[in-house]
C-alpha positions in Angstrom: 16.4 10.8 18.8 19.3 12.8 17.4 17.7 13.5 14.1 13.9 13.5 14.6 11.5 12.4 11.8 9.4 15.2 10.2 6.3 14.4 8.1 3.9 16.7 6.3 0.5 16.8 8.1 -2.3 17.5 5.6 -4.5 18.6 8.5 -2.2 21.5 9.5 -0.7 21.9 6.0 2.8 22.0 7.7 5.8 19.7 8.2 5.7 18.6 11.8 8.0 16.5 14.0 6.5 13.0 14.4 5.8 12.4 18.1 3.7 9.3 18.7 0.7 9.5 21.1 1.9 6.6 23.1 5.6 5.9 22.2 7.0 3.4 21.3 3.7 2.3 19.9 2.5 3.7 16.6 -1.0 3.2 15.1 -1.3 3.7 11.3 -4.4 3.3 9.1 -4.3 3.4 5.3 -7.5 3.2 3.2 -7.3 -0.1 1.2 -8.8 -0.9 -2.2 -12.4 -1.3 -3.2 -12.1 -4.8 -4.7 -14.2 -4.7 -7.8 -11.4 -4.7 -10.4 -7.8 -5.6 -10.9 -5.2 -3.6 -9.0 -3.5 -0.9 -11.0 -0.5 1.5 -10.9 -2.6 4.0 -8.9 -2.9 1.4 -6.1 0.8 0.7 -6.1 1.7 4.3 -5.0 0.0 4.6 -1.7 0.7 1.1 -0.6 4.4 1.4 -1.5 4.6 4.8 0.2 3.1 3.7 3.5 4.9 0.3 3.4 8.2 2.3 3.3 6.9 4.5 6.2 6.0 1.5 8.3 9.5 0.0 7.5 11.2 3.2 8.5 9.2 3.6 11.7 10.1 0.0 12.7 13.7 0.6 11.9 13.7 3.6 14.2 12.5 1.2 17.0 8.8 1.9 17.0 6.2 -0.9 17.4 3.9 -0.3 14.5 0.4 -1.6 14.1 -0.4 -1.0 10.4 -4.1 -1.5 9.5 -5.1 -1.5 5.8 -8.7 -2.3 5.1 -10.5 -4.1 2.3 -13.6 -2.2 1.0 -16.1 -5.0 0.0 -19.4 -3.2 0.5 -20.9 0.3 0.5 -18.7 2.1 -2.1 -21.3 3.3 -4.6 -20.7 4.6 -8.1 -19.0 8.0 -8.5 -18.2 8.0 -4.8 -21.8 9.2 -4.2 -24.7 8.3 -1.9 -26.8 7.1 -4.8 -26.3 4.5 -7.6 -25.2 0.9 -7.6 -22.6 -0.6 -5.3 -19.4 -1.0 -7.4 -18.9 -4.6 -6.3 -22.6 -5.6 -6.8 -22.6 -4.0 -10.3 -19.5 -6.0 -11.3 -21.1 -9.1 -9.9 -24.2 -8.5 -11.9 -22.2 -7.9 -15.1 -20.1 -11.0 -14.5 -23.1 -13.1 -13.3 -21.3 -14.0 -10.1 -22.0 -13.6 -6.4 -20.6 -10.3 -5.0 -18.3 -12.2 -2.6 -16.9 -14.1 -5.6 -15.9 -10.8 -7.0 -14.4 -9.8 -3.7 -12.4 -13.0 -3.4 -11.1 -12.8 -7.0 -9.9 -9.2 -6.8 -8.6 -9.4 -3.2 -6.5 -12.3 -4.3 -5.2 -10.3 -7.3 -4.5 -7.4 -5.0 -2.5 -9.6 -2.6 -0.5 -11.1 -5.5 0.4 -7.6 -6.7 1.4 -6.4 -3.2 3.7 -9.4 -2.9 5.3 -8.6 -6.2 5.9 -5.0 -5.0 7.2 -6.4 -1.6 4.5 -4.5 0.3 4.1 -7.1 3.1 4.1 -5.3 6.4 0.4 -5.0 7.2 -0.5 -6.0 10.7 -4.3 -6.2 10.3 -6.4 -6.2 7.1 -10.1 -5.9 8.2 -13.0 -6.1 5.7 -15.9 -3.7 5.8 -18.4 -6.6 5.5 -16.9 -8.2 8.6 -17.5 -5.1 10.7 -21.2 -4.3 10.1 -22.0 -4.6 13.8 -19.3 -2.0 14.7 -20.6 0.4 12.0 -24.2 0.0 13.2 -23.2 0.7 16.8 -21.2 3.8 15.7 -24.2 5.1 13.8 -26.5 4.6 16.8 -24.1 6.7 18.9 -23.9 9.5 16.3 -27.7 9.6 16.2 -27.9 9.7 20.0 -25.4 12.6 20.0 -27.7 14.6 17.7 -25.5 14.7 14.6 -27.4 12.3 12.3 -31.0 11.6 11.3 -33.0 8.8 9.8 -34.9 9.3 6.6 -37.0 6.6 4.8 -34.8 3.9 6.3 -31.5 5.6 5.5 -29.3 7.5 8.0 -27.4 10.7 7.1 -24.9 12.8 9.0 -26.2 16.3 9.4 -23.3 18.4 8.2 -25.0 21.7 9.1 -25.6 20.6 12.7 -22.1 19.1 12.9 -20.6 22.4 11.7 -22.2 24.3 14.6 -19.9 22.4 17.0 -17.0 21.3 14.9 -15.4 22.8 11.7 -16.5 20.7 8.8 -13.9 21.0 6.0 -10.9 21.4 8.3 -8.9 18.8 6.2 -10.0 19.7 2.7 -10.6 23.4 3.1 -14.3 23.1 2.0 -16.7 25.6 3.4 -20.2 24.4 4.3 -21.9 27.6 3.2 -20.3 27.3 -0.2 -21.4 23.6 -0.4 -24.9 24.6 0.5 -25.0 27.4 -2.1 -23.3 25.4 -4.8 -24.4 23.1 -7.6 -25.1 20.3 -5.2 -28.4 21.8 -4.2 -29.6 22.1 -7.8 -29.1 18.4 -8.5 -30.8 17.0 -5.4 -33.9 15.9 -7.3 -31.9 14.5 -10.2 -29.7 12.4 -7.9 -32.5 11.1 -5.7 -31.1 13.1 -2.7 -34.5 14.3 -1.6 -34.1 12.3 1.6 -31.4 14.6 2.7 -32.0 17.8 4.7 -28.9 19.4 3.1 -27.0 18.7 0.0 -23.6 18.1 1.8 -25.1 15.5 4.2 -23.7 12.1 3.5 -25.0 8.6 4.2 -24.0 6.6 7.2 -26.5 3.8 6.3 -28.5 3.2 3.1 -31.8 1.4 2.9 -31.4 -1.4 0.2 -33.7 -1.4 -2.8 -35.5 -4.7 -3.5 -32.9 -5.7 -6.1 -29.9 -4.8 -3.9 -28.0 -8.1 -3.1 -25.7 -6.9 -0.4 -27.8 -6.1 2.7 -27.8 -6.5 6.4 -30.5 -5.9 9.2 -30.3 -2.7 11.2 -32.5 -0.7 13.5 -33.4 1.5 10.5 -33.8 -0.9 7.5 -32.3 -3.8 5.8 -29.5 -2.1 4.1 -25.8 -1.4 4.0 -23.3 1.0 5.5 -22.1 4.2 3.8 -18.6 4.3 2.3 -17.0 6.5 5.0 -18.3 4.9 8.1 -16.4 1.6 7.6 -13.0 3.3 8.0 -14.1 5.2 11.1 -15.4 2.1 12.7 -12.5 -0.2 11.8 -9.7 2.3 12.7 -11.3 3.0 16.1 -11.7 -0.8 16.8 -8.1 -1.6 16.1 -6.2 1.6 16.8 -8.4 3.5 19.3 -10.5 6.7 19.1 -7.4 8.8 18.3 -4.4 7.3 16.6 -1.1 8.5 15.1 -1.2 8.3 11.3 -3.9 8.0 8.6 -2.7 7.6 5.1 -4.1 7.5 1.6 -4.1 9.1 -1.8 -5.0 12.8 -2.3 -8.1 11.8 -4.2 -9.5 10.5 -0.9 -9.0 13.7 1.0 -12.5 14.8 0.1 -15.1 13.5 0.6 -13.8 10.3 2.2 -11.3 11.5 4.8 -13.3 14.6 5.6 -16.3 12.3 6.2 -14.2 10.1 8.5 -13.3 13.1 10.7 -16.9 14.3 10.9 -18.2 10.8 11.8 -15.5 10.1 14.4 -15.9 13.5 16.1 -19.7 13.1 16.1 -19.3 9.8 17.8 -16.4 10.2 20.1 -16.0 14.0 20.5 -12.3 13.9 19.7 -10.2 14.2 16.5 -9.5 10.7 15.3 -6.0 11.3 13.8 -2.9 13.2 14.8 -1.1 13.1 11.4 -2.9 12.9 8.1 -0.6 11.9 5.2 -1.5 11.9 1.5 0.4 10.8 -1.5 0.0 12.5 -4.9 -1.4 10.9 -8.1 0.0 8.9 -11.0 -0.5 10.6 -14.3 0.0 9.8 -18.0 0.9 12.8 -20.1 -0.3 15.0 -17.3 -3.7 13.4 -17.0 -4.7 11.4 -13.9 -4.6 7.6 -14.6 -8.2 6.4 -14.8 -10.5 3.9 -16.4 -12.7 6.5 -18.0 -9.8 8.1 -19.8 -8.7 4.8 -21.4 -5.2 5.2 -19.9 -5.6 2.7 -17.1 -2.9 0.0 -16.7 -3.3 -3.0 -14.4 -0.3 -4.1 -12.5 -0.6 -7.6 -14.0 -0.2 -5.9 -17.4 3.0 -4.2 -16.2 4.3 -7.6 -15.1 3.6 -9.3 -18.4 3.9 -6.3 -20.8 0.5 -7.0 -22.4 -0.9 -3.4 -22.4 -0.5 -1.5 -25.7 1.0 1.5 -23.9 3.9 -0.6 -22.6 7.0 -1.3 -24.7 8.1 -4.2 -22.4 7.2 -6.0 -19.2 8.4 -4.5 -15.9 8.8 -6.5 -12.7 7.6 -5.5 -9.3 11.0 -4.1 -8.1 11.3 -1.9 -11.1 7.9 -0.4 -10.4 8.7 0.0 -6.7 11.9 1.8 -7.6 10.2 4.0 -10.2 7.6 5.1 -7.6 10.2 6.0 -5.0 12.3 8.1 -7.4 9.8 11.0 -6.8 8.8 12.4 -3.4 5.5 10.8 -2.4 3.7 14.2 -2.3 4.7 15.1 -5.9 2.8 14.0 -8.9 4.5 11.2 -10.9 4.1 10.9 -14.6 4.1 7.4 -16.2 6.3 6.8 -19.2 8.2 3.8 -20.6 11.3 5.9 -20.7 11.0 6.6 -16.9 10.4 2.9 -16.2 13.3 1.8 -18.4 15.6 4.3 -16.7 14.4 3.0 -13.3 15.2 -0.6 -14.4 18.7 0.4 -15.3 19.3 2.5 -12.2 18.0 -0.3 -9.9 20.3 -2.8 -11.7 23.3 -0.5 -11.1 22.5 -0.4 -7.4 22.1 -4.2 -7.2 25.3 -4.8 -9.1 27.2 -2.6 -6.7 25.6 -4.5 -3.7 26.9 -7.7 -5.2 30.4 -6.2 -5.7 30.7 -5.2 -2.0 31.5 -8.9 -1.2 34.3 -8.9 -3.8 36.1 -5.8 -2.5 39.6 -6.3 -1.1 40.4 -4.2 2.0 43.4 -1.8 2.0 45.3 -0.5 5.0 44.0 3.1 4.5 40.8 4.7 3.2 40.1 7.4 0.6 36.3 7.4 1.1 33.8 8.5 3.8 31.0 6.0 4.0 29.5 7.4 7.2 28.6 10.6 5.5 26.4 8.7 3.0 24.6 6.9 5.8 24.0 10.2 7.7 22.7 11.8 4.5 20.3 9.0 3.9 18.9 9.3 7.4 18.6 13.0 7.0 16.6 12.5 3.7 14.3 10.0 5.3 13.7 12.2 8.3 12.8 15.1 6.0 9.3 13.9 5.2 10.5 10.5 3.9 12.3 11.9 0.8 13.2 8.6 -0.9 14.3 10.4 -4.1 17.1 12.0 -2.1 17.9 8.7 -0.4 18.4 7.1 -3.8 20.7 10.0 -5.0 22.9 9.3 -2.0 22.9 5.5 -2.7 24.4 6.3 -6.0 27.4 7.8 -4.2 27.6 4.3 -2.5 27.6 2.8 -6.1 30.4 5.2 -7.1 32.6 4.2 -4.2 32.0 0.5 -4.6 32.7 0.6 -8.4 35.8 2.8 -7.9 37.2 0.6 -5.1 36.6 -2.5 -7.2 38.5 -0.8 -10.1 41.3 0.2 -7.8 40.9 4.0 -8.1 39.6 4.3 -4.4 40.8 2.5 -1.3 38.5 1.0 1.3 39.4 -0.6 4.6 37.7 -3.6 6.1 35.7 -1.2 8.3 34.6 0.6 5.2 33.5 -2.6 3.5 31.5 -3.5 6.6 29.9 0.0 6.6 29.0 -0.4 2.9 27.4 -3.7 3.6 25.4 -2.2 6.5 24.4 0.8 4.4 23.0 -1.4 1.6 21.3 -3.8 4.0 19.7 -0.9 5.9 18.6 1.4 3.1 18.3 -0.8 0.0 16.7 -3.8 1.5 15.3 -3.0 5.0 13.9 0.5 4.6 13.3 0.9 0.8 12.2 -2.7 0.6 14.0 -3.5 -2.6 14.8 -7.1 -3.5 17.5 -8.5 -5.8 15.5 -9.8 -8.7 18.6 -11.6 -10.0 18.9 -13.6 -6.8 15.1 -14.3 -6.8 15.3 -15.4 -10.5 18.4 -17.6 -9.8 16.7 -19.3 -6.8 13.6 -20.0 -8.9 15.7 -21.4 -11.8 17.7 -23.6 -9.3 14.5 -25.0 -7.8 13.1 -25.7 -11.2 16.3 -27.7 -12.2 16.2 -29.6 -8.9 12.5 -30.5 -9.4 13.5 -31.8 -12.9 16.4 -33.9 -11.4 14.1 -35.3 -8.6 11.5 -36.2 -11.3 14.2 -38.0 -13.4 15.3 -39.9 -10.2 11.7 -40.9 -9.4 11.3 -42.2 -13.0 14.5 -44.3 -12.5 13.2 -45.7 -9.2 9.8 -46.5 -10.7 11.6 -48.5 -13.4 13.7 -50.2 -10.7 16.8 -48.6 -12.1 18.3 -48.2 -8.7 21.9 -47.7 -10.0 20.8 -44.5 -11.8 18.7 -43.4 -8.8 21.6 -43.8 -6.4 24.1 -42.1 -8.8 21.9 -39.0 -9.0 21.7 -38.9 -5.2 25.5 -39.4 -4.7 26.4 -36.8 -7.4 24.2 -34.3 -5.7 25.8 -35.0 -2.3 29.2 -34.1 -3.9 27.6 -30.7 -4.6 26.5 -30.5 -0.9 22.8 -31.0 -2.0 21.0 -33.6 0.1 17.7 -35.3 -1.1 15.2 -36.1 1.6 12.9 -39.0 0.8 9.7 -38.4 2.7 6.3 -40.2 2.7 4.8 -38.7 -0.4 7.4 -36.3 -1.7 11.1 -35.7 -2.1 12.6 -32.4 -0.9 16.2 -31.0 -1.2 18.4 -28.9 1.0 21.7 -27.2 0.3 24.2 -28.0 3.1 
């Protein structure tokens, strides 16, 4: 590759050239949502970030298997080894079955991802559908001497693991400090007396009598720990070592650190070559979160119903807002920022529409190829979408100037502008022209109204009106298709 792709590897804390383990195949795993509540803006950032990465890798010619899981069991309150399962607690409060909660919020999550155009996932496994794989992995970890059973629960022995492998290599945590820290003092309070050491974490938990979500295992009727699911599912679908593991910085410790320890304990090799982490969404400098009362669901963005919002914002505006900052930088929410993103996106889309109206000249006063090269350079520099967007505004300037007659473009320039917009605006950044979507939706609505009026005329045996509607539509190159139980239309 003439200009290789570089990405920041959280494991080495350096920017490295991306070289797949088994080119042209790329395996990528991204931690999915715990589906106990509506998806929010914090969910939008990692899944948009890694959707763009998967799009770019495919554009470069790689064959990407993108795995993003659904956590539907085992994620306890406060990300700890004690307390109630987040989904089971929500089910108890709503007086529903846990899997009703899972289906409800998984469906909401998928709706939000479609609105953001994050549609490139290859496999979406659920933790509850991979209990056997998790149990088998735990058996192997025990057999290798890195885990122990205690009162029906199984814990990874961090101290024993740290003898053979460096625990904390991703997060920088030091086992001795974890042993000497506040964690030890709270063991009795947190019900952690089952553990040998405070940093040990659960691979399997024995279920209490009232715990609904439980499965049989060699140790107890219980449920898997939070971290083991991702180790088991990533190994199943991507192998014991794969290329990229992504997620938010808030998952770096303990979740991703736990994944590394489990995978090395089981397989003896590092599970991931490149760890990538996006930064957080903040409001006035504070991390967006439910406990702070500054939490905004994506559905509330789409309909403008949250009191912090001055208006509704569609999925493309949110997507564009997110990519205006580098994925590793914090991003502060504001209505001003979203409104500016909405206007900027519309400027880009207007210029894309104008490309088709440009009239070619015999000579050129512009250099479109330099914009394309600059966009590739920005993407290859740790996926810097903010710089890509700045270069796309040079495209906007050229198109607007050529349309106004102050710049001249040849037919080759027009084709290059068309290719530039198709490649970066639509294919790689994954933006959609909302105006076209809205127009298509309105057209379909009008057609359904016309079809309904024609059906009423036919039911009333007013065949003259029915035929007139059909014939007038034909003059507009719209053909109605009368099928057994429905009527469809096509534009010819």
